[in-house]
C-alpha angles and dihedrals in degrees: 000000000000092000095045121101098181144032124206116200134204110221115212111060092007108058102010147355111233095161094115091057096039097052091053091052090047095050094044089051095049090050090054090063093050105265125118108207128132121222111196128223088244090058089052090053092046092055094044111130096031122111112265091242090058092047092051091048093051095046101033105029090127094060116101114249096249091050091045091055089050090050093051091052093049094043093049089059097041094048092055093043094049093045093050090051101039106015121189137272117276117222112248117290095000096133098046090045093049090050091054095042092051089062091068107017139050107240128211141170128219118179138164090232131121122272112283096026097101091044090054090053093048094047097044091057098027090241100145088101090067101047127067098193143348141193137192144184092253095064100063104353091249122150119250096259090056091048091051088053090049091055092046094049102042092047094041093234114184104186113009129165127212121218117200143143108222138065087244089059091052093047091049092048091049091050090050091050093240124136112251132220117192118224097208094184089070136084102285138066123227121177123213096004114181093226129014143167125217094203133011097255090059085085087075090061093052 
């Protein structure tokens, strides 16, 4: 890491676990449009890293288009409201590690979440002071690799690294031409990763 000037983080499964809050917002939203299904917190974790459109399609493919659009609008509001009120669970030592890393590196977040999700995370924990910029799928409907490129280009990053926990994170990082570090304490499973951390604070040792 000596030659790196910046670190880009995935959010879910890397910095925090908000699945308990998210699945409640999801289930309350689907009930509002007249369907009684129960998505579990484990399902939320299993789909972490996918674009929200893909998650909705896999879980709600049976919902008519007009009802689906209604659901997305309701869920977008509930997710932000629930997260701002209840937040998620940080992985151990995230805050102290971010504080130390921010002394020597520019820090960023790129996630496949909906617009407002990253802001809810930053505001709930008062973390805006640690991160210079962030980007997500919900802002311009761009895939993660393109959003990683956006962060790299608009911040003129020369040698960034991306930290994530799923194979989709790795594939996106590879497409963007950014070196990848696997957070193997998270939700995904990547075999034979070139670089990995067992816990978040291991980044300080790199």
